[in-house]
Structures are given as C-alpha cells and as structure tokens.
N, C-alpha and C positions, 0 to 999 in steps of 0.2 A: 173545950173538951180535951182531956189529956190524951196524948198519943199512945196507942196500944203497942205493946211489944209484939214481935213476930209470933211468939207463942200464944199470946192473947188473941191476935188476929186469926190464927188457925183455930183456936177454940170457938171463937164467934162464928167463923165460917162453917164449922161442923154443926153448931146449933141451928144456924139458919138453913143449912141443907136438910137437916133432920126435920125441922118444922115445915118447910115448904115442899120438900121432895122426900117423903118417907122412904121410898124404895132406895134412892141413892144414900139417904142418911144412914140406914141400917148397914149398908155395905161400907160406908165411910167409918162408922163406929167399930166395925169388925177389924179394921186395919190398925196396926201399930204405927205411930208417928215418931220420927226422930230427926233432930237437926243434923245437917251434914254441910259443914262449911265448904267442903271441896266440891260439892255438886254445883252445876251451873244453874239449875232451876229446881225441878223435882224429879223423883224417880220412884219406881215401884219394883218390888222383887218377888211378888207372889203373895206376900202377907203384910209387908211393911210399906210405908210411904216415907221417903226421905225428902227433906226440903232444905234449901239454902235460906237462912233467915234474912239475908240482905235482899234476896229476890222477893221473898214474901213481903218485906217491908215496903217494897215499891208497888205492890198490888193493891187494888181497891177491894173492899169486902166482897162485892158480887163477883169479881173476877176469881177470887179464891174459892168461892163455892163451885164454880165451873171447874177449876183446876184440880181440886181434891176429889170431886166426883169423877173426873177424867181418870185420875190415878187409881181410884177405887174400882172402877170398871175394868181397867187393865188387870188388876188382881183377881177380881171376882170371876172373870171369864178366862183366866189362865193364859193370857196372851204371851207372857214370858216363857212359859213351858211349851207353848205351841210352835216355837220358832223352827225347830227341826233343821232340815237342810236348806231352808230358805235364807236369802240374804237378810241379815239381822236388821239393817237400817231400813230396808224397803218394807219388811214385815212390820216394823215399828210404825212407819208412816201409814201403812194400810190400816192398821188397827186404830191409829190416831184418827184417820178420816172417818172410820165407822163410829167410834165413840163420840167424836164431835158432832157427827150427824144426828146421833141419838140425843145428845144434849140440846142441840138446836131445836129438834122437834119438841122436846119437853119445854123448852123456853117459849116456843110458839103456843103451846098448850096452856102455859101459865105466864102470860106476858107481864103481869104485875109482880112477879116474884123477884127476889133479890139474887138473881144470877144473871151474868152477862158474859159475852164473849171477851176473853182477855185481849187487851190491846198490847200485844207483844212488842210492837214498835215503840210505844211509849215506855213500857216497863223496862225494856232492855237497852233503849237508845239506838237500836238497829232498825232503821225504817224498812228493811227488807224482811224482817221477821214477822211472819203471819201464822195464825193457827192453820193446821191442815183441815180445811173446810171447803168443800165444793159441792153443795147440795144439788146444783143443776146437773153436774156431771155424774155423781155417784148416787144421788138419791138415797134410797134405803138398802143399797147393795150390802151384803155381808162382807166382812173383811177379806175372806178368801177371794171373792170376786174382785174386790178393789186391788188386792195384791196382783192378781192376774192382769188387770188393766195397766197397772204401773209397770209390770214386766214388759207388756206389749209396747208401752210408750218408750221404755228405755231401749228396746231392741230396734224400734223404728227410727231412733236418732241416727243421723248420718255418722259414718265411721270417719272420724277426723284424725285418728292416730295412724302410726305406721310410716311417717315420713323418715327421710334419711337421718340417722343419728338420733332418732326420737323414740322414746319408750312407747310401747303400745298403750293407747288410751291417754297419752299425755298431750296437752294442748301446746301450741307454739310458745306460749309464755312460760312453759315449764310447770304449770299447775296441773293437778290431777282432775281432769274433766271427765274421766271415764265412767263415774257413777251417774252423773247427770241429775243429782237430786237437789241442785242448788235452789230451785224454785220452791222447795218445801222446807226452806230454812226456818226452823221454829226456835231459834236461839237456844238450842239444847234439848228442847222437848221432843225432837225427833230421835233422841237417844235415851228416853226415859224408861224403857224396858231394861231392867238390870237384874235378871235372875241370878247372875253370878255373885251378887251381893248377899244372897241367901246362903249361909254356910251350912244349911241342912237340906241340900239339894239332891239327896239320894233318890233312887226310884221309889222306895217306900215312903219317903217324906213327900215326894211329889204326889203320890197317890192319896196320902192323908190330906194334903192341901186341897186337892181337887174335891175330895169328899166334904171337907169343911166348907168350901165355897158353894158346893151344890146345896148343902143344907141351909146356908145363909141366904142364897138366892130364893129358895123355896119359902123361907120365913119372910123375906122382904116382899115377895109377891103376895103372900097371904096378908101382910100388913096393909098393902095397898088396897086389896080387895077389888070390888066392882065399883066403888065410889069414884075413885080417881082414875083407875085403870093405868095401862101402860101404852106407849106408842107402839105402832105396828112393827117397826124395825126392831125394837127391843123385845117385843113379845115373841116374835118368831125365833130369835136366837135363844131366848130364855126357855121356851118350850122344848127346843132340841136339847138344851143342856140338862133340864130337869127330867127329860124322858130317859136319860141314862144311855142313849144310843152312842155307840162309838163314833167319834168324828173321823171317819176314815181319811178324808182329805188331809186333816192335820196329822193323824197318827202315821200314815204312810209317808208324809213329807219328811219324816226323820231319815228316810232311806233314799227318797228320790225327790227331785225338784218339781213341785206342783206347777202347772202351767195352764194357760188359757187354751181354748179348743183348737187353735190352729198352730200349736207349738208341739214339738216332740221332746222327749227326755234323752233320747239316745245320742244326739249330736249337739254338743254345746256350741254356742255361737263363737266363732274364731276370735272375735274382739275381746272375749272375756276369758281366754285360755290361761292368762297369767293371774287371774283373780283367785281368791280363796273361797269362791262360791261358784255354783254352776247355774248358768242360765240356758234355757232350751233354745234351739234354733227353730225357725219358722218352717212348719211342714204339717204335721197332724199328730194329735196327742194319743199315745198308746201306753198303757200300763201292762207290763208282763209280770204276772203274779201267779203263784201256786197257792191254792187254798187247801189245807189239809184238815180233815175232820176226824177227831177221835171218836170211833164208833164202838169202843170196848164196852164190856158189861157194866162198868162203873158210871157210864154216861146215861143220865135219865132222858126220857123222851122230851122233857121240857128243855133240857140243856141242848140236846141235838137239834130241836126246833129253833132254839136261839142261834146255834151255829149256822144253820141254813139261812136264817133271816139276815144275819150279819154278812154272810157270804154274798147274798143278793144285794145288800146295801153297798158293798164294795163295788159291785158292777154298776150301781146307779150313781156312784160318787165320781166316776171318771168317764170321759168321753168315749174312749175305746179301751176295752180290757181284753187281753188274750192270755191264755195259759191253761192251767189244768186245775180241776177239783179232784182231790184224792181222798177217798175214805179208807181208814185203816184202823184195825184193832191190833192184833198181833201180826197181821199181814194185810196187805192191800186188798180191799174188798170192792173198790170201784175206782176207775180212772176215767175221767171224761173231759173233753175240751169244753171249757166254760162258755166261750162265745157269748151269746145273749140268752142262753137257756135258763129256765127256772130249775130249782132243785126240789126234790121231794124225799120224804122220810123212807118210803118203800124201797128206793133204789140204792141206799147206801150200805145195807147189810150190817155185819158186825155182831158184837155181843160176847166176844171172848176176852182174852187177856190184852195187855197193852204193850206195844213196842212202837217207838217213834222213828226207828231206824229205816224201815222199808221205803217210805217216800223219798228220803234223802238218797238212798242207794239207787232207787229207780231213776231219779233225776241225774245222778252221776253217770249211770249206764247210758242214758239217752243223750248225754252231753248238753243238758239244759241248765242255763244259769239265769234265773229270773231276776227282775228288779228286786223282788222280795218274796219270801215265803211266810204265810200266815198260818199258824197251827192253832186250831181251836181244840182245847182239851181241859181236863181237870188236873193235869200235871202228873197223874199217878201212872208211871210206866218206866220203861227202860229207854234211856236217851242214847243217841249216837256218841261214840267216843270222840270223834273229830268234828270240829266246827266247819261248815261249808264256807266257800268264798263268796257267798251272797248274804244279804241281811235276812235275819229270821226274827219274826215277832210271834211270841207265844201269847195267845189270849187265854188266860187261865180263869176258869169259872169256879168260884167257891174254893179257892186253893191258895196255900201259902208256899207251895213248892217252888224252889229256886233252881231252874235248869242250869246246865254247865256252860251254856252259851246263849246268845241272842238277847233281845229285849223282852220285857214282860209287861203285859197290860192285864190287870186283875179286874174281874167283874163279879159282883155278888148277885146271884139269882135267888129269889125266895123259893 
C-alpha cells in the first residue's frame, strides 16, 4: 500500500472524523487547514488549524482524528479569545484537559471508532510527552474549574527560589522552575492556542468569529440529533454557548485574574511578582465591581430585563461580589449595594435622556476604584470625556456605537 503524504493523511482523518463523529466532523470541516513547517505540532487561531507535515507523517490515522478534533474544539469554543488576563500556558493546558476529557468520553461511547489517544512519546521521541488527560482528577469539570485547580496546584508548590545570588523562581541548576508546568509537557501541544496568528483579530472580527462558531455549533448539534447524542460534559458547555449568555468568568478575566474559591485577586503571591502575569494569593475570593444600567427612554423593558438578568448572572459567577448597582438615564436614579440582593424592574426608575457621565463622577467623588465597571446600554448617549483609571466593559445591546474608551461586548436581542 503506498504511503500517504501528510496532506492525504489529513484528508483521510477529516473524512473518518466526519463519518464516525458527525459533531466533530462538522466543526473540523469549518476550519481552514494550512501547512506550517515552523510549528512543532499543530496550532489553532480561532478559525484555522496549522500543522507541521513532519509531525503529521509520524502520526497514525486514528491519532490524527483525535488531534484535529482537539484543535477544532479549541476554535469552536473560542479558547484562544478567552485567555484574557490569565496565564496563557496554564489556560492552554486547562482547555487541553477539558477537550481531551470530552474526546475520551466520546471514545468510550464509540469504542470501535477510528480514533485513539495520540502516543506523543512515540510520535515525538520524548518519553515524557503525554496528552493532558486525567479523567480521575478532573472528570467532566469545565475548563475554568480546571484552570483554578491548576492555579491552586502551582501556588501550593514549595517556594524554592530566593537564595543568595539566585533569581526569584530559578532553581539551583540555573533553570527556570518557577512555572512548574513540566509534568504537562505535551511536546508543543501545550502551546497550540495561537490567536496571534490570526491577522484579523480586531474586536469586530472576534465578535464575527464567535457568531460564526455559535451558528456552526448549533448546526453540528442538530446534525447529531437524538440518535447519537452528545456526552454530558460536552452538552453542558454547548448549551451555555448556544444560549447566548455572557460567560462572565471569561469576560471579566480580561480585567482581573480568575481564581478558585479560597484565593483573592487583590494580593498577588510574592513568588510571582516578577512574572508577566498575576496569580492570586491564598485568602478568599472577592470581586469588586460596579454594574451600571442604562434606564433611559430608548431602553425597552425587554432590554432592561436582560440587563438585570445579566447583573444577577455576574453575582452567581463569582464566590463573593461586592460593589454597587447604579441605574442612570440622564442622571442617577438608583444606587444600591449589590451584596447578594436580587434586582427588580420597579426600583430602577428612568425613562428620560441618556448620559453615561454621572456614575463615573459619583465613583470619583466617593474615591471608589473597582476591579471593573460594567455598563449595560444601547450605546446612545453622552460619554465622559476622560477615561477612568479602572477597566470599563460596555455591554451594547443592538448597537454598533463605538465608545471613546473601554472594551465592548455586543449582544443582539430580538
């Protein structure tokens, strides 16, 4: 039998994935594939999958089915765009664990299929290279929870740095042992999230990519139907994605470091002060946030109800949340300590013109500097002239308005 070229191997793997795993197959076929001689293994950038042909040539067919499904899931669930303020390598590993857990569950459901766990030790010649896969430890945990567990593991490692004449975090042999990710060596697959390779990475392009994959996920789920179904781990994440709810843990992680329940954001661990990322210290998790609701006359009752639901969702997404909810049309109509209270439409007032300046002015007068301010609005109004010294996220409903500062998340309501 003639030897297949890497391109032919990839084509065959796509066909086998589509035939045996229709859900994965549709996502795979929605990706653009390209050869990349400079890549160590494979990578994904949100829409494309790059591969090193020499690496592919060393893989068996069933291993390639696993690997390209792995990269397609990275793209479909927007893992590259969800990195935010997290450590990139650890976020990559956490999403790898989740994806591989999903693939393993599908493999157990279809044991006679042509998909198998890649033997990275054989493929790469590095016996220490293994897939990020630990079903006994992580089970069906979502990637956010896995990330938190990995952060916890890293912080619980003994502090070996700080000796005389020794750089913080550097071991006695001169190597960098400060990250402590060596046990997750995947021969380059622990660096396969490469959103920087996508040269169309503007906010508008990211929004378009998210919408593209939301539509593709819905089509793939319909194609599977009730006959084959999906694993529980995949179904839970898919339902959240298709529901269109804002993933507040991911969205606010652009501003602050997400953490497990017994960590705080305010005090970075001293062992990581020289790093280019922030890790929390052990204590207790608290998010300080200001939620601003546009209650002007242009806001429909459906939009205001959505604002209130998303505000409550933020409270549910974090262990402890403190701060304020501010309702404002052309002036502030309500200020309340958010605590654990629910919000209702009757209490917010409003109905006049729109100015976004009063909440920022009130916070400045009070000397309050939150971790983030989230402003729910349709974007039609007068903006403050000066950008505050804390992060601002505008959640724009049915709007293409571009504010003069802050990040924008756009939502379409019917």
